[in-house]
C-alpha positions as CSV (number, residue, x, y, z in Angstrom):
1,M,-0.5,68.8,62.7
2,K,-0.9,65.9,60.2
3,S,-3.8,63.5,60.6
4,K,-5.5,60.7,58.6
5,I,-9.1,59.5,58.5
6,E,-9.8,55.8,59.3
7,T,-12.6,53.5,60.3
8,R,-11.9,51.6,63.6
9,S,-13.8,49.5,66.0
10,R,-15.1,51.5,68.9
11,K,-13.9,48.8,71.2
12,D,-10.3,49.8,70.3
13,L,-10.8,53.4,71.4
14,R,-9.6,54.2,74.9
15,A,-11.2,57.0,76.9
16,N,-8.5,57.5,79.5
17,T,-7.6,61.2,79.0
18,Y,-10.0,63.4,81.0
19,V,-10.3,67.1,80.3
20,R,-13.8,67.4,81.8
21,T,-14.9,66.6,85.3
22,E,-17.8,64.6,83.9
23,I,-19.7,63.7,80.8
24,N,-22.8,65.7,79.9
25,Q,-25.5,63.0,79.9
26,E,-28.1,65.2,78.1
27,H,-25.7,65.9,75.3
28,V,-24.9,62.2,74.9
29,L,-28.6,61.4,74.6
30,H,-29.0,64.2,72.1
31,L,-26.2,62.9,69.9
32,A,-27.5,59.3,70.2
33,E,-30.9,60.5,68.8
34,L,-29.1,62.3,66.0
35,I,-27.2,59.2,65.1
36,E,-30.4,57.1,65.3
37,H,-32.0,59.4,62.8
38,G,-29.2,59.2,60.3
39,V,-27.1,62.3,61.1
40,K,-23.4,61.9,60.4
41,L,-21.2,63.3,63.2
42,P,-17.6,64.5,62.8
43,P,-14.9,61.8,63.2
44,I,-13.7,61.1,66.7
45,Q,-10.1,62.4,67.2
46,I,-7.6,59.9,68.6
47,N,-3.9,59.2,68.7
48,K,-2.4,56.2,66.9
49,D,-2.8,54.1,70.1
50,G,-6.6,54.8,70.2
51,D,-6.6,57.3,73.0
52,I,-9.5,59.6,72.5
53,I,-8.5,63.3,72.1
54,D,-11.9,64.7,71.1
55,G,-15.2,62.9,70.9
56,R,-16.0,61.4,74.3
57,H,-19.7,62.3,73.9
58,R,-19.8,60.9,70.4
59,N,-18.2,57.7,71.5
60,E,-20.9,57.3,74.2
61,A,-23.6,58.1,71.7
62,Y,-22.3,55.3,69.4
63,F,-22.3,52.9,72.4
64,L,-26.0,53.7,73.0
65,N,-26.8,52.9,69.4
66,D,-24.8,49.6,69.4
67,I,-22.5,51.0,66.6
68,D,-19.1,49.4,66.6
69,Q,-17.3,50.7,63.4
70,V,-16.8,54.5,63.7
71,E,-14.9,57.1,61.7
72,V,-11.9,58.5,63.4
73,E,-9.2,61.1,62.7
74,V,-5.8,59.8,63.8
75,F,-3.1,62.2,65.1
76,D,0.5,61.2,65.7
77,I,0.7,62.3,69.4
78,D,2.6,60.3,72.0
79,D,3.4,62.9,74.7
80,T,0.8,63.0,77.6
81,V,1.0,66.7,78.0
82,A,0.4,67.3,74.3
83,L,-2.5,64.9,74.4
84,I,-4.2,66.7,77.3
85,V,-3.6,70.1,75.8
86,K,-5.0,69.2,72.4
87,A,-8.0,67.6,74.0
88,Y,-8.6,70.7,76.1
89,L,-8.2,73.2,73.2
90,C,-10.6,71.1,71.1
91,N,-13.2,71.6,73.7
92,V,-12.6,75.3,73.9
93,G,-13.8,75.7,70.3
94,G,-16.4,72.9,70.5
95,A,-20.1,72.7,71.2
96,L,-19.5,72.3,75.0
97,P,-16.7,74.7,76.0
98,P,-14.9,73.9,79.3
99,R,-16.3,75.1,82.5
100,P,-14.0,76.7,85.1
101,K,-13.8,73.4,87.1
102,D,-12.9,71.6,83.8
103,T,-10.0,74.0,83.4
104,E,-8.9,73.4,87.0
105,H,-9.1,69.7,86.3
106,V,-6.7,70.1,83.4
107,V,-4.4,72.4,85.3
108,M,-4.1,69.8,88.1
109,Q,-3.0,67.1,85.6
110,L,-0.4,69.4,84.1
111,L,1.0,70.4,87.5
112,E,1.2,66.7,88.4
113,L,3.2,66.2,85.2
114,G,5.7,68.8,86.2
115,E,4.6,71.8,84.1
116,T,5.3,75.3,85.5
117,K,2.7,78.0,86.2
118,K,3.9,80.0,83.2
119,R,4.1,77.1,80.9
120,I,0.5,76.0,81.8
121,G,-0.8,79.4,80.9
122,E,1.0,79.2,77.6
123,L,-0.2,75.7,76.8
124,L,-3.8,76.4,77.6
125,Q,-3.7,79.8,75.9
126,L,-4.9,81.6,79.1
127,P,-4.2,85.2,80.1
128,T,-1.4,85.4,82.7
129,G,-3.7,86.6,85.5
130,L,-6.3,83.9,84.9
131,A,-3.7,81.2,84.6
132,R,-2.3,82.2,88.0
133,K,-5.7,82.1,89.5
134,Y,-6.4,78.6,88.3
135,V,-3.0,77.3,89.4
136,N,-3.3,78.8,92.9
137,N,-6.8,77.2,93.3
138,V,-5.5,73.9,92.1
139,E,-2.4,73.9,94.3
140,S,-4.6,74.4,97.3
141,R,-6.7,71.4,96.3
142,M,-3.6,69.3,95.6
143,K,-2.4,70.1,99.1
144,R,-5.7,68.7,100.5
145,T,-5.3,65.6,98.3
146,K,-1.9,64.9,99.8
147,L,-3.4,65.2,103.2
148,I,-6.1,62.8,102.3
149,R,-3.6,60.2,101.0
150,A,-1.5,60.6,104.2
151,A,-4.6,60.0,106.3
152,D,-5.5,57.0,104.2
153,D,-2.0,55.6,104.8
154,L,-2.4,56.1,108.6
155,A,-5.8,54.3,108.5
156,D,-4.2,51.3,106.6
157,S,-1.2,51.1,108.8
158,K,-1.1,50.3,112.6
159,R,2.5,51.2,113.0
160,M,2.9,54.5,111.0
161,T,2.8,57.7,113.1
162,I,1.4,61.0,112.1
163,E,4.8,62.5,111.7
164,E,5.9,59.6,109.5
165,A,2.9,59.9,107.3
166,A,3.4,63.7,107.0
167,E,7.0,63.2,106.0
168,T,6.1,60.5,103.4
169,H,3.5,62.7,101.7
170,K,5.3,66.0,102.2
171,V,2.6,67.6,104.3
172,D,2.5,69.5,107.6
173,A,1.9,67.2,110.6
174,D,-0.5,69.7,112.3
175,D,-2.6,70.0,109.1
176,L,-2.7,66.2,108.9
177,Q,-3.9,66.0,112.6
178,Q,-6.7,68.5,111.8
179,M,-7.6,66.4,108.7
180,L,-8.0,63.3,110.9
181,K,-10.3,65.2,113.3
182,N,-12.5,66.4,110.4
183,R,-12.6,63.0,108.9
184,R,-14.0,61.4,112.0
185,T,-16.9,63.8,112.0
186,K,-17.8,63.0,108.4
187,K,-17.4,59.2,108.7
188,K,-21.1,58.6,109.5
189,A,-22.3,60.7,106.5
190,S,-20.1,58.7,104.1
191,A,-21.4,55.4,105.5
192,E,-24.9,56.5,104.7
193,I,-24.3,57.1,101.0
194,Q,-25.0,53.5,99.9
195,G,-28.3,53.5,101.8
196,I,-29.3,56.7,100.1
197,M,-28.5,55.3,96.7
198,S,-30.5,52.2,97.4
199,K,-33.6,54.3,98.3
200,M,-33.1,56.4,95.2
201,F,-33.0,53.4,92.9
202,K,-36.0,51.8,94.6
203,S,-38.0,55.0,94.2
204,L,-37.0,55.4,90.6
205,G,-38.0,51.8,89.8
206,M,-41.4,52.3,91.3
207,K,-41.9,55.5,89.3
208,I,-40.8,53.8,86.0
209,A,-43.2,50.9,86.7
210,N,-46.1,53.4,87.3
211,N,-45.3,55.3,84.1
212,F,-45.3,52.1,82.0
213,R,-48.6,51.0,83.6
214,N,-50.1,54.2,82.5
215,V,-48.6,53.9,79.0
216,L,-50.1,50.4,78.6
217,D,-53.5,51.6,79.9
218,E,-53.4,54.4,77.3
219,Y,-52.5,52.0,74.6
220,Q,-55.3,49.7,75.4
221,D,-57.7,52.6,75.5
222,G,-56.5,53.6,72.0
223,D,-55.0,56.9,73.1
224,I,-51.5,56.3,71.9
225,P,-50.3,54.1,68.9
226,E,-48.0,51.1,69.1
227,K,-45.2,53.0,67.4
228,K,-45.1,55.5,70.3
229,V,-45.1,52.8,72.9
230,R,-42.1,51.1,71.3
231,E,-40.3,54.5,71.1
232,I,-40.9,54.9,74.9
233,F,-39.4,51.4,75.5
234,K,-36.4,52.2,73.3
235,H,-35.9,55.5,75.1
236,L,-35.8,53.6,78.5
237,E,-33.3,51.2,77.1
238,H,-31.1,54.1,76.1
239,L,-31.4,55.6,79.6
240,Q,-30.6,52.2,81.4
241,K,-27.6,51.7,79.2
242,R,-26.4,55.2,79.9
243,S,-26.9,54.7,83.6
244,A,-24.8,51.6,83.7
245,R,-22.2,53.3,81.5
246,T,-22.1,56.3,83.8
247,A,-21.2,54.1,86.8
248,S,-18.3,52.6,84.8
249,E,-17.3,56.1,83.7
250,W,-17.0,57.4,87.3
251,E,-15.0,54.3,88.4
252,N,-12.6,54.9,85.5
253,R,-12.2,58.5,86.6
254,F,-11.5,57.4,90.1
255,D,-8.9,54.9,88.8
256,A,-7.2,57.8,86.9
257,M,-7.3,60.1,90.0
258,S,-5.8,57.4,92.3
259,K,-2.8,56.6,90.0
260,P,0.1,58.9,89.3
261,Q,0.2,60.7,86.0
262,K,2.7,59.5,83.4
263,K,4.7,61.6,81.0
264,N,6.1,60.0,77.8
265,G,5.3,56.6,79.3
266,K,7.4,57.2,82.5
267,E,6.4,58.0,86.0
């Protein structure tokens, strides 16, 4: 497949193709430190529209170092399936190979795009038996996702019946009824998540303050040099930026999950 090397603004790169369930934060910080110390990383692979094929971790590392102009390798890929498959196969031979749940994530996207079980195995270069296992697991999860969306429609509509919601989303009405019962028992736990997160951040803030208090005390006592103190502040800045970026990353993933996949620019 032909490609060309260019320099582009990182702001023009779009990370909207997901072949992992999440970014590895430790790997991002490791790459950020390499960049900070002058190590040149391989070009980020993109298509001509700027969609990232391979290099999500490198892109995040450049962000942490406030680097805008980055080297990219541009491939002429328009098809969504081809984009997902190439991104997945790049990871297979990369520093962080896909985990089973990453592969299932990719299989789900391909199923939503209309690919068959046999075709998915061929595209991802998986043995027939393993491909069948992944597809079966994913189809079970997709069934549950349809039930969740049907339940959401029922919650938003005062007029829709269970039977109508089941017909709209092509699910079994009895399964939907059971889903609604299970959801009522979990509602309280979901409502407590925000409170738990608030307590976590409050506790973290207090721990960070205590650590810096100790650092400044040690500096005043002459136990650590000024350079080391500034390195600690720089490291915290990296972590704070990464934390804010992570929240945005998860929101983008949610947006991608809640919207239908498109193939060749069409629904």
